[in-house]
TORLODO-174632 format. One record per residue: x, y, z of N, C-alpha, C in turn. Coordinates in pm, whole numbers, plus 50000, padded with zeros to 5 digits. Layout:
BEGIN
n_x = X	n_y = Y	n_z = Z	ca_x = X	ca_y = Y	ca_z = Z	c_x = X	c_y = Y	c_z = Z
...
This chain:
BEGIN
n_x = 51011	n_y = 39974	n_z = 16121	ca_x = 51041	ca_y = 40098	ca_z = 16052	c_x = 51127	c_y = 40190	c_z = 16135
n_x = 51241	n_y = 40222	n_z = 16085	ca_x = 51330	ca_y = 40324	ca_z = 16152	c_x = 51278	c_y = 40464	c_z = 16155
n_x = 51271	n_y = 40523	n_z = 16283	ca_x = 51229	ca_y = 40668	ca_z = 16279	c_x = 51349	c_y = 40744	c_z = 16309
n_x = 51366	n_y = 40848	n_z = 16229	ca_x = 51475	ca_y = 40951	ca_z = 16229	c_x = 51421	c_y = 41091	c_z = 16253
n_x = 51479	n_y = 41167	n_z = 16327	ca_x = 51438	ca_y = 41301	ca_z = 16349	c_x = 51506	c_y = 41405	c_z = 16240
n_x = 51416	n_y = 41496	n_z = 16198	ca_x = 51467	ca_y = 41579	ca_z = 16097	c_x = 51427	c_y = 41727	c_z = 16131
n_x = 51510	n_y = 41811	n_z = 16096	ca_x = 51476	ca_y = 41956	ca_z = 16111	c_x = 51548	c_y = 42042	c_z = 15995
n_x = 51498	n_y = 42154	n_z = 15979	ca_x = 51548	ca_y = 42237	ca_z = 15865	c_x = 51577	c_y = 42372	c_z = 15918
n_x = 51693	n_y = 42427	n_z = 15882	ca_x = 51735	ca_y = 42563	ca_z = 15930	c_x = 51765	c_y = 42649	c_z = 15807
n_x = 51745	n_y = 42779	n_z = 15818	ca_x = 51797	ca_y = 42871	ca_z = 15727	c_x = 51926	c_y = 42908	c_z = 15756
n_x = 52019	n_y = 42922	n_z = 15653	ca_x = 52155	ca_y = 42964	ca_z = 15669	c_x = 52183	c_y = 43062	c_z = 15552
n_x = 52301	n_y = 43120	n_z = 15574	ca_x = 52343	ca_y = 43212	ca_z = 15458	c_x = 52361	c_y = 43139	c_z = 15319
n_x = 52368	n_y = 43020	n_z = 15329	ca_x = 52381	ca_y = 42936	ca_z = 15198	c_x = 52258	c_y = 42872	c_z = 15160
n_x = 52135	n_y = 42897	n_z = 15226	ca_x = 52018	ca_y = 42835	ca_z = 15181	c_x = 51979	c_y = 42751	c_z = 15309
n_x = 51865	n_y = 42682	n_z = 15286	ca_x = 51815	ca_y = 42595	ca_z = 15387	c_x = 51901	c_y = 42464	c_z = 15392
n_x = 51915	n_y = 42426	n_z = 15529	ca_x = 51998	ca_y = 42298	ca_z = 15551	c_x = 51906	c_y = 42201	c_z = 15629
n_x = 51907	n_y = 42079	n_z = 15579	ca_x = 51826	ca_y = 41977	ca_z = 15645	c_x = 51926	c_y = 41888	c_z = 15721
n_x = 51888	n_y = 41867	n_z = 15853	ca_x = 51971	ca_y = 41775	ca_z = 15933	c_x = 51874	c_y = 41659	c_z = 15983
n_x = 51943	n_y = 41538	n_z = 15990	ca_x = 51870	ca_y = 41420	ca_z = 16028	c_x = 51958	c_y = 41347	c_z = 16144
n_x = 51877	n_y = 41308	n_z = 16237	ca_x = 51940	ca_y = 41253	ca_z = 16361	c_x = 51880	c_y = 41122	c_z = 16387
n_x = 51970	n_y = 41040	n_z = 16465	ca_x = 51934	ca_y = 40906	ca_z = 16506	c_x = 51990	c_y = 40879	c_z = 16635
n_x = 51916	n_y = 40847	n_z = 16737	ca_x = 51973	ca_y = 40820	ca_z = 16873	c_x = 52066	c_y = 40918	c_z = 16920
n_x = 52040	n_y = 41046	n_z = 16913	ca_x = 52130	ca_y = 41154	ca_z = 16965	c_x = 52252	c_y = 41183	c_z = 16883
n_x = 52253	n_y = 41132	n_z = 16767	ca_x = 52367	ca_y = 41146	ca_z = 16673	c_x = 52329	c_y = 41206	c_z = 16541
n_x = 52398	n_y = 41287	n_z = 16490	ca_x = 52369	ca_y = 41348	ca_z = 16352	c_x = 52413	c_y = 41245	c_z = 16253
n_x = 52319	n_y = 41207	n_z = 16166	ca_x = 52355	ca_y = 41099	ca_z = 16065	c_x = 52351	c_y = 41162	c_z = 15921
n_x = 52293	n_y = 41277	n_z = 15906	ca_x = 52288	ca_y = 41332	ca_z = 15765	c_x = 52264	c_y = 41483	c_z = 15789
n_x = 52342	n_y = 41556	n_z = 15692	ca_x = 52312	ca_y = 41700	ca_z = 15675	c_x = 52333	c_y = 41743	c_z = 15530
n_x = 52242	n_y = 41801	n_z = 15481	ca_x = 52242	ca_y = 41831	ca_z = 15338	c_x = 52182	c_y = 41975	c_z = 15315
n_x = 52221	n_y = 42039	n_z = 15203	ca_x = 52165	ca_y = 42163	ca_z = 15159	c_x = 52036	c_y = 42126	c_z = 15096
n_x = 51937	n_y = 42207	n_z = 15102	ca_x = 51794	ca_y = 42180	ca_z = 15054	c_x = 51797	c_y = 42132	c_z = 14911
n_x = 51877	n_y = 42190	n_z = 14832	ca_x = 51878	ca_y = 42151	ca_z = 14691	c_x = 51950	c_y = 42019	c_z = 14654
n_x = 52014	n_y = 41964	n_z = 14758	ca_x = 52070	ca_y = 41827	ca_z = 14757	c_x = 52008	c_y = 41714	c_z = 14825
n_x = 51891	n_y = 41749	n_z = 14892	ca_x = 51826	ca_y = 41647	ca_z = 14962	c_x = 51772	c_y = 41529	c_z = 14886
n_x = 51751	n_y = 41548	n_z = 14767	ca_x = 51703	ca_y = 41426	ca_z = 14676	c_x = 51811	c_y = 41322	c_z = 14685
n_x = 51946	n_y = 41354	n_z = 14706	ca_x = 52050	ca_y = 41245	ca_z = 14716	c_x = 52047	c_y = 41188	c_z = 14848
n_x = 52009	n_y = 41258	n_z = 14957	ca_x = 52025	ca_y = 41218	ca_z = 15096	c_x = 51917	c_y = 41114	c_z = 15119
n_x = 51790	n_y = 41122	n_z = 15079	ca_x = 51690	ca_y = 41035	ca_z = 15116	c_x = 51730	c_y = 40894	c_z = 15064
n_x = 51764	n_y = 40877	n_z = 14943	ca_x = 51792	ca_y = 40723	ca_z = 14900	c_x = 51909	c_y = 40677	c_z = 14981
n_x = 52011	n_y = 40769	n_z = 15012	ca_x = 52127	ca_y = 40709	ca_z = 15096	c_x = 52066	c_y = 40660	c_z = 15228
n_x = 51978	n_y = 40745	n_z = 15289	ca_x = 51923	ca_y = 40698	ca_z = 15417	c_x = 51840	c_y = 40573	c_z = 15407
n_x = 51775	n_y = 40551	n_z = 15307	ca_x = 51699	ca_y = 40424	ca_z = 15287	c_x = 51775	c_y = 40304	c_z = 15262
n_x = 51893	n_y = 40327	n_z = 15188	ca_x = 51995	ca_y = 40214	ca_z = 15175	c_x = 52060	c_y = 40183	c_z = 15318
n_x = 52083	n_y = 40279	n_z = 15381	ca_x = 52149	ca_y = 40250	ca_z = 15518	c_x = 52051	c_y = 40191	c_z = 15622
n_x = 51923	n_y = 40246	n_z = 15624	ca_x = 51836	ca_y = 40219	ca_z = 15743	c_x = 51720	c_y = 40110	c_z = 15696
n_x = 51706	n_y = 40109	n_z = 15554	ca_x = 51583	ca_y = 40035	ca_z = 15506	c_x = 51457	c_y = 40120	c_z = 15521
n_x = 51339	n_y = 40063	n_z = 15552	ca_x = 51214	ca_y = 40147	ca_z = 15560	c_x = 51239	c_y = 40248	c_z = 15666
n_x = 51199	n_y = 40372	n_z = 15655	ca_x = 51219	ca_y = 40469	ca_z = 15754	c_x = 51108	c_y = 40571	c_z = 15748
n_x = 51097	n_y = 40647	n_z = 15875	ca_x = 50993	ca_y = 40746	ca_z = 15875	c_x = 51080	c_y = 40870	c_z = 15921
n_x = 51069	n_y = 40990	n_z = 15851	ca_x = 51128	ca_y = 41107	ca_z = 15893	c_x = 51028	c_y = 41193	c_z = 15975
n_x = 51062	n_y = 41216	n_z = 16101	ca_x = 50969	ca_y = 41293	ca_z = 16187	c_x = 51031	c_y = 41419	c_z = 16227
n_x = 50953	n_y = 41528	n_z = 16201	ca_x = 50988	ca_y = 41663	ca_z = 16220	c_x = 51027	c_y = 41688	c_z = 16385
n_x = 51135	n_y = 41748	n_z = 16414	ca_x = 51180	ca_y = 41788	ca_z = 16541	c_x = 51244	c_y = 41915	c_z = 16541
n_x = 51203	n_y = 42003	n_z = 16636	ca_x = 51258	ca_y = 42141	ca_z = 16646	c_x = 51401	c_y = 42122	c_z = 16726
n_x = 51504	n_y = 42161	n_z = 16658	ca_x = 51631	ca_y = 42160	ca_z = 16724	c_x = 51667	c_y = 42028	c_z = 16785
n_x = 51665	n_y = 41923	n_z = 16723	ca_x = 51691	ca_y = 41784	ca_z = 16782	c_x = 51832	c_y = 41790	c_z = 16851
n_x = 51837	n_y = 41762	n_z = 16980	ca_x = 51961	ca_y = 41734	ca_z = 17050	c_x = 52035	c_y = 41869	c_z = 17058
n_x = 51984	n_y = 41974	n_z = 17030	ca_x = 52053	ca_y = 42109	ca_z = 17031	c_x = 52140	c_y = 42124	c_z = 16893
n_x = 52126	n_y = 42032	n_z = 16808	ca_x = 52215	ca_y = 42035	ca_z = 16675	c_x = 52183	c_y = 42154	c_z = 16596
n_x = 52065	n_y = 42193	n_z = 16568	ca_x = 52012	ca_y = 42303	ca_z = 16487	c_x = 52076	c_y = 42432	c_z = 16544
n_x = 52066	n_y = 42455	n_z = 16681	ca_x = 52116	ca_y = 42574	ca_z = 16749	c_x = 52266	c_y = 42573	c_z = 16730
n_x = 52330	n_y = 42450	n_z = 16742	ca_x = 52483	ca_y = 42467	ca_z = 16717	c_x = 52517	c_y = 42497	c_z = 16575
n_x = 52451	n_y = 42455	n_z = 16489	ca_x = 52470	ca_y = 42497	ca_z = 16339	c_x = 52444	c_y = 42651	c_z = 16326
n_x = 52341	n_y = 42698	n_z = 16389	ca_x = 52315	ca_y = 42843	ca_z = 16377	c_x = 52432	c_y = 42923	c_z = 16427
n_x = 52491	n_y = 42875	n_z = 16556	ca_x = 52599	ca_y = 42938	ca_z = 16617	c_x = 52715	c_y = 42932	c_z = 16519
n_x = 52732	n_y = 42824	n_z = 16447	ca_x = 52851	ca_y = 42812	ca_z = 16353	c_x = 52831	c_y = 42916	c_z = 16245
n_x = 52722	n_y = 42941	n_z = 16196	ca_x = 52699	ca_y = 43035	ca_z = 16086	c_x = 52708	c_y = 43169	c_z = 16144
n_x = 52680	n_y = 43197	n_z = 16264	ca_x = 52685	ca_y = 43321	ca_z = 16336	c_x = 52827	c_y = 43354	c_z = 16375
n_x = 52935	n_y = 43268	n_z = 16352	ca_x = 53066	ca_y = 43294	ca_z = 16375	c_x = 53136	c_y = 43214	c_z = 16474
n_x = 53058	n_y = 43126	n_z = 16566	ca_x = 53123	ca_y = 43043	ca_z = 16655	c_x = 53164	c_y = 42911	c_z = 16593
n_x = 53283	n_y = 42912	n_z = 16524	ca_x = 53321	ca_y = 42790	ca_z = 16435	c_x = 53335	c_y = 42672	c_z = 16514
n_x = 53355	n_y = 42676	n_z = 16645	ca_x = 53386	ca_y = 42554	ca_z = 16725	c_x = 53252	c_y = 42488	c_z = 16758
n_x = 53139	n_y = 42566	n_z = 16743	ca_x = 53012	ca_y = 42526	ca_z = 16794	c_x = 52975	c_y = 42382	c_z = 16736
n_x = 53006	n_y = 42345	n_z = 16614	ca_x = 52980	ca_y = 42211	ca_z = 16548	c_x = 53085	c_y = 42106	c_z = 16603
n_x = 53198	n_y = 42143	n_z = 16647	ca_x = 53299	ca_y = 42031	ca_z = 16667	c_x = 53260	c_y = 41922	c_z = 16762
n_x = 53170	n_y = 41941	n_z = 16864	ca_x = 53141	ca_y = 41842	ca_z = 16956	c_x = 53020	c_y = 41753	c_z = 16928
n_x = 52944	n_y = 41801	n_z = 16807	ca_x = 52831	ca_y = 41732	ca_z = 16769	c_x = 52865	c_y = 41579	c_z = 16731
n_x = 52800	n_y = 41497	n_z = 16798	ca_x = 52831	ca_y = 41353	ca_z = 16784	c_x = 52769	c_y = 41306	c_z = 16647
n_x = 52847	n_y = 41228	n_z = 16561	ca_x = 52802	ca_y = 41194	ca_z = 16431	c_x = 52790	c_y = 41043	c_z = 16438
n_x = 52708	n_y = 40984	n_z = 16328	ca_x = 52701	ca_y = 40855	ca_z = 16307	c_x = 52689	c_y = 40844	c_z = 16157
n_x = 52820	n_y = 40834	n_z = 16074	ca_x = 52815	ca_y = 40845	ca_z = 15938	c_x = 52784	c_y = 40713	c_z = 15862
n_x = 52785	n_y = 40606	n_z = 15931	ca_x = 52773	ca_y = 40480	ca_z = 15867	c_x = 52893	c_y = 40471	c_z = 15763
n_x = 52878	n_y = 40413	n_z = 15656	ca_x = 52995	ca_y = 40384	ca_z = 15558	c_x = 53084	c_y = 40269	c_z = 15578
n_x = 53179	n_y = 40261	n_z = 15498	ca_x = 53272	ca_y = 40153	ca_z = 15507	c_x = 53379	c_y = 40208	c_z = 15608
n_x = 53462	n_y = 40098	n_z = 15643	ca_x = 53569	ca_y = 40135	ca_z = 15753	c_x = 53661	c_y = 40242	c_z = 15691
n_x = 53703	n_y = 40239	n_z = 15564	ca_x = 53785	ca_y = 40336	ca_z = 15509	c_x = 53719	c_y = 40477	c_z = 15503
n_x = 53592	n_y = 40475	n_z = 15461	ca_x = 53510	ca_y = 40601	ca_z = 15459	c_x = 53516	c_y = 40656	c_z = 15597
n_x = 53485	n_y = 40587	n_z = 15696	ca_x = 53475	ca_y = 40630	ca_z = 15839	c_x = 53624	c_y = 40688	c_z = 15868
n_x = 53728	n_y = 40624	n_z = 15839	ca_x = 53859	ca_y = 40685	ca_z = 15861	c_x = 53883	c_y = 40810	c_z = 15801
n_x = 53843	n_y = 40833	n_z = 15676	ca_x = 53864	ca_y = 40959	ca_z = 15607	c_x = 53769	c_y = 41056	c_z = 15674
n_x = 53641	n_y = 41023	n_z = 15698	ca_x = 53562	ca_y = 41133	ca_z = 15765	c_x = 53610	c_y = 41160	c_z = 15914
n_x = 53662	n_y = 41075	n_z = 15965	ca_x = 53717	ca_y = 41101	ca_z = 16110	c_x = 53830	c_y = 41200	c_z = 16101
n_x = 53916	n_y = 41178	n_z = 15997	ca_x = 54031	ca_y = 41263	ca_z = 15965	c_x = 53993	c_y = 41407	c_z = 15924
n_x = 53879	n_y = 41411	n_z = 15856	ca_x = 53823	ca_y = 41550	ca_z = 15808	c_x = 53781	c_y = 41621	c_z = 15932
n_x = 53738	n_y = 41570	n_z = 16037	ca_x = 53696	ca_y = 41634	ca_z = 16153	c_x = 53818	c_y = 41680	c_z = 16231
n_x = 53930	n_y = 41621	n_z = 16208	ca_x = 54049	ca_y = 41662	ca_z = 16263	c_x = 54119	c_y = 41793	c_z = 16205
n_x = 54065	n_y = 41829	n_z = 16082	ca_x = 54130	ca_y = 41949	ca_z = 16012	c_x = 54060	c_y = 42068	c_z = 16072
n_x = 54124	n_y = 42156	n_z = 16135	ca_x = 54068	ca_y = 42267	ca_z = 16223	c_x = 54010	c_y = 42373	c_z = 16125
n_x = 53897	n_y = 42434	n_z = 16168	ca_x = 53849	ca_y = 42546	ca_z = 16094	c_x = 53955	c_y = 42647	c_z = 16067
n_x = 53957	n_y = 42713	n_z = 15948	ca_x = 54052	ca_y = 42803	ca_z = 15906	c_x = 54174	c_y = 42740	c_z = 15833
n_x = 54167	n_y = 42610	n_z = 15820	ca_x = 54273	ca_y = 42532	ca_z = 15756	c_x = 54207	c_y = 42454	c_z = 15639
n_x = 54303	n_y = 42424	n_z = 15546	ca_x = 54260	ca_y = 42333	ca_z = 15431	c_x = 54375	c_y = 42226	c_z = 15430
n_x = 54339	n_y = 42111	n_z = 15362	ca_x = 54445	ca_y = 42008	ca_z = 15331	c_x = 54409	c_y = 41958	c_z = 15183
n_x = 54509	n_y = 41907	n_z = 15117	ca_x = 54480	ca_y = 41858	ca_z = 14999	c_x = 54445	c_y = 41705	c_z = 14998
n_x = 54393	n_y = 41654	n_z = 14904	ca_x = 54346	ca_y = 41509	ca_z = 14908	c_x = 54467	c_y = 41426	c_z = 14941
n_x = 54585	n_y = 41457	n_z = 14863	ca_x = 54699	ca_y = 41372	ca_z = 14885	c_x = 54756	c_y = 41382	c_z = 15029
n_x = 54744	n_y = 41506	n_z = 15075	ca_x = 54797	ca_y = 41526	ca_z = 15223	c_x = 54718	c_y = 41445	c_z = 15315
n_x = 54592	n_y = 41435	n_z = 15292	ca_x = 54507	ca_y = 41367	ca_z = 15394	c_x = 54535	c_y = 41215	c_z = 15371
n_x = 54558	n_y = 41166	n_z = 15253	ca_x = 54585	ca_y = 41035	ca_z = 15222	c_x = 54722	c_y = 40993	c_z = 15292
n_x = 54804	n_y = 41078	n_z = 15297	ca_x = 54935	ca_y = 41057	ca_z = 15352	c_x = 54921	c_y = 41053	c_z = 15510
n_x = 54835	n_y = 41145	n_z = 15561	ca_x = 54812	ca_y = 41138	ca_z = 15706	c_x = 54745	c_y = 41006	c_z = 15750
n_x = 54675	n_y = 40945	n_z = 15654	ca_x = 54604	ca_y = 40815	ca_z = 15686	c_x = 54701	c_y = 40701	c_z = 15661
n_x = 54832	n_y = 40726	n_z = 15620	ca_x = 54929	ca_y = 40629	ca_z = 15595	c_x = 54912	c_y = 40550	c_z = 15459
n_x = 54839	n_y = 40626	n_z = 15369	ca_x = 54804	ca_y = 40576	ca_z = 15245	c_x = 54841	c_y = 40682	c_z = 15138
n_x = 54977	n_y = 40709	n_z = 15120	ca_x = 55000	ca_y = 40829	ca_z = 15041	c_x = 54962	c_y = 40826	c_z = 14890
n_x = 54931	n_y = 40701	n_z = 14844	ca_x = 54887	ca_y = 40676	ca_z = 14709	c_x = 54741	c_y = 40676	c_z = 14688
n_x = 54668	n_y = 40696	n_z = 14798	ca_x = 54526	ca_y = 40679	ca_z = 14796	c_x = 54443	c_y = 40818	c_z = 14787
n_x = 54504	n_y = 40916	n_z = 14720	ca_x = 54430	ca_y = 41035	ca_z = 14711	c_x = 54297	c_y = 41037	c_z = 14641
n_x = 54284	n_y = 40952	n_z = 14539	ca_x = 54160	ca_y = 40930	ca_z = 14471	c_x = 54059	c_y = 40853	c_z = 14559
n_x = 54106	n_y = 40764	n_z = 14635	ca_x = 54008	ca_y = 40699	ca_z = 14718	c_x = 53958	c_y = 40795	c_z = 14824
n_x = 54048	n_y = 40880	n_z = 14873	ca_x = 54012	ca_y = 40975	ca_z = 14971	c_x = 53894	c_y = 41066	c_z = 14908
n_x = 53929	n_y = 41113	n_z = 14781	ca_x = 53835	ca_y = 41196	ca_z = 14719	c_x = 53700	c_y = 41133	c_z = 14696
n_x = 53701	n_y = 41000	n_z = 14668	ca_x = 53578	ca_y = 40909	ca_z = 14655	c_x = 53505	c_y = 40920	c_z = 14789
n_x = 53573	n_y = 40896	n_z = 14894	ca_x = 53514	ca_y = 40889	ca_z = 15022	c_x = 53438	c_y = 41023	c_z = 15071
n_x = 53534	n_y = 41129	n_z = 15039	ca_x = 53486	ca_y = 41258	ca_z = 15065	c_x = 53363	c_y = 41298	c_z = 14990
n_x = 53347	n_y = 41243	n_z = 14867	ca_x = 53226	ca_y = 41274	ca_z = 14787	c_x = 53107	c_y = 41206	c_z = 14832
n_x = 53121	n_y = 41102	n_z = 14920	ca_x = 53012	ca_y = 41026	ca_z = 14976	c_x = 52976	c_y = 41072	c_z = 15122
n_x = 53039	n_y = 41177	n_z = 15169	ca_x = 53021	ca_y = 41216	ca_z = 15307	c_x = 52879	c_y = 41259	c_z = 15319
n_x = 52800	n_y = 41194	n_z = 15423	ca_x = 52673	ca_y = 41221	ca_z = 15434	c_x = 52639	c_y = 41348	c_z = 15537
n_x = 52742	n_y = 41403	n_z = 15591	ca_x = 52715	ca_y = 41502	ca_z = 15689	c_x = 52797	c_y = 41621	c_z = 15658
n_x = 52754	n_y = 41699	n_z = 15555	ca_x = 52823	ca_y = 41823	ca_z = 15513	c_x = 52839	c_y = 41922	c_z = 15627
n_x = 52947	n_y = 41987	n_z = 15618	ca_x = 52977	ca_y = 42112	ca_z = 15716	c_x = 53034	c_y = 42051	c_z = 15835
n_x = 52951	n_y = 41967	n_z = 15920	ca_x = 53008	ca_y = 41913	ca_z = 16053	c_x = 53115	c_y = 41815	c_z = 16028
n_x = 53102	n_y = 41730	n_z = 15919	ca_x = 53226	ca_y = 41647	ca_z = 15867	c_x = 53271	c_y = 41741	c_z = 15752
n_x = 53378	n_y = 41816	n_z = 15782	ca_x = 53416	ca_y = 41923	ca_z = 15696	c_x = 53484	c_y = 41890	c_z = 15558
n_x = 53407	n_y = 41825	n_z = 15469	ca_x = 53462	ca_y = 41794	ca_z = 15338	c_x = 53493	c_y = 41911	c_z = 15264
n_x = 53441	n_y = 42018	n_z = 15299	ca_x = 53482	ca_y = 42151	ca_z = 15223	c_x = 53634	c_y = 42190	c_z = 15252
n_x = 53688	n_y = 42132	n_z = 15352	ca_x = 53823	ca_y = 42174	ca_z = 15387	c_x = 53933	c_y = 42103	c_z = 15291
n_x = 53896	n_y = 42005	n_z = 15219	ca_x = 53978	ca_y = 41949	ca_z = 15120	c_x = 53993	c_y = 42018	c_z = 14990
n_x = 54124	n_y = 42046	n_z = 14940	ca_x = 54143	ca_y = 42127	ca_z = 14822	c_x = 54229	c_y = 42045	c_z = 14729
n_x = 54251	n_y = 42098	n_z = 14619	ca_x = 54348	ca_y = 42034	ca_z = 14520	c_x = 54485	c_y = 42038	c_z = 14569
n_x = 54571	n_y = 41975	n_z = 14496	ca_x = 54723	ca_y = 41978	ca_z = 14533	c_x = 54774	c_y = 42126	c_z = 14519
n_x = 54723	n_y = 42205	n_z = 14432	ca_x = 54764	ca_y = 42332	ca_z = 14412	c_x = 54678	c_y = 42440	c_z = 14495
n_x = 54607	n_y = 42386	n_z = 14599	ca_x = 54523	ca_y = 42469	ca_z = 14683	c_x = 54396	c_y = 42520	c_z = 14610
n_x = 54371	n_y = 42474	n_z = 14488	ca_x = 54258	ca_y = 42522	ca_z = 14423	c_x = 54127	c_y = 42455	c_z = 14467
n_x = 54008	n_y = 42512	n_z = 14459	ca_x = 53886	ca_y = 42468	ca_z = 14501	c_x = 53838	c_y = 42366	c_z = 14401
n_x = 53823	n_y = 42246	n_z = 14438	ca_x = 53768	ca_y = 42147	ca_z = 14349	c_x = 53663	c_y = 42061	c_z = 14432
n_x = 53573	n_y = 42013	n_z = 14353	ca_x = 53472	ca_y = 41915	ca_z = 14391	c_x = 53409	c_y = 41950	c_z = 14524
n_x = 53278	n_y = 41981	n_z = 14530	ca_x = 53198	ca_y = 41996	ca_z = 14635	c_x = 53055	c_y = 41965	c_z = 14609
n_x = 52999	n_y = 41871	n_z = 14687	ca_x = 52847	ca_y = 41829	ca_z = 14654	c_x = 52761	c_y = 41945	c_z = 14654
n_x = 52782	n_y = 42044	n_z = 14747	ca_x = 52697	ca_y = 42152	ca_z = 14765	c_x = 52727	c_y = 42268	c_z = 14655
n_x = 52827	n_y = 42253	n_z = 14581	ca_x = 52863	ca_y = 42341	ca_z = 14476	c_x = 52989	c_y = 42427	c_z = 14526
n_x = 53067	n_y = 42468	n_z = 14420	ca_x = 53193	ca_y = 42520	ca_z = 14466	c_x = 53173	c_y = 42675	c_z = 14513
n_x = 53062	n_y = 42736	n_z = 14492	ca_x = 53031	ca_y = 42868	ca_z = 14555	c_x = 53008	c_y = 42856	c_z = 14706
n_x = 52938	n_y = 42741	n_z = 14738	ca_x = 52938	ca_y = 42717	ca_z = 14886	c_x = 53054	c_y = 42696	c_z = 14955
n_x = 53129	n_y = 42609	n_z = 14890	ca_x = 53264	ca_y = 42567	ca_z = 14943	c_x = 53343	c_y = 42681	c_z = 14972
n_x = 53354	n_y = 42783	n_z = 14866	ca_x = 53430	ca_y = 42913	ca_z = 14879	c_x = 53378	c_y = 42985	c_z = 15000
n_x = 53235	n_y = 42999	n_z = 15013	ca_x = 53178	ca_y = 43069	ca_z = 15112	c_x = 53219	c_y = 43010	c_z = 15251
n_x = 53212	n_y = 42878	n_z = 15265	ca_x = 53247	ca_y = 42819	ca_z = 15390	c_x = 53394	c_y = 42846	c_z = 15424
n_x = 53476	n_y = 42832	n_z = 15330	ca_x = 53626	ca_y = 42851	ca_z = 15354	c_x = 53652	c_y = 42993	c_z = 15402
n_x = 53581	n_y = 43093	n_z = 15328	ca_x = 53597	ca_y = 43230	ca_z = 15376	c_x = 53541	c_y = 43257	c_z = 15503
n_x = 53432	n_y = 43198	n_z = 15531	ca_x = 53373	ca_y = 43205	ca_z = 15667	c_x = 53454	c_y = 43165	c_z = 15782
n_x = 53526	n_y = 43053	n_z = 15752	ca_x = 53623	ca_y = 43000	ca_z = 15846	c_x = 53764	c_y = 43062	c_z = 15853
n_x = 53781	n_y = 43153	n_z = 15761	ca_x = 53908	ca_y = 43235	ca_z = 15757	c_x = 54012	c_y = 43150	c_z = 15678
n_x = 53987	n_y = 43051	n_z = 15597	ca_x = 54079	ca_y = 42980	ca_z = 15525	c_x = 54104	c_y = 43048	c_z = 15388
n_x = 54027	n_y = 43131	n_z = 15355	ca_x = 54032	ca_y = 43200	ca_z = 15232	c_x = 54000	c_y = 43353	c_z = 15237
n_x = 54068	n_y = 43437	n_z = 15161	ca_x = 54048	ca_y = 43580	ca_z = 15164	c_x = 53906	c_y = 43612	c_z = 15119
């Protein structure tokens, strides 16, 4: 049985649950979205046990620092997203979008050398297991509109304002 470390922290957007495996962040979800996270972890790892851990690998503290205004605090958190090779490529590209910036789904697809794959980028973005740290909230519609966010558009708007990407 796989054992994963789990912690929960309070944020301005509500409680956030983080899950770690072997010193890497493998899941991060808002409390009201956790019911989607647990089945995904079971599909990925099989039988598992979630063990409470205060500030595993310093990740909880880095997230608090991000919410306190140190936007770079989460940049160096090592992640293990799992997923298909294409999803991993999309998620790595998301981490390259700097705080304070946004990119359209189509622009990210073009960066990946797949200019006609904006829908596939959107699908991969929607399966991102590590919200905030893999910043799927930085993707916007072709007209810069806020579209699709698993944690809700209000949270997406808050995150983008927090990072200085929106007024």
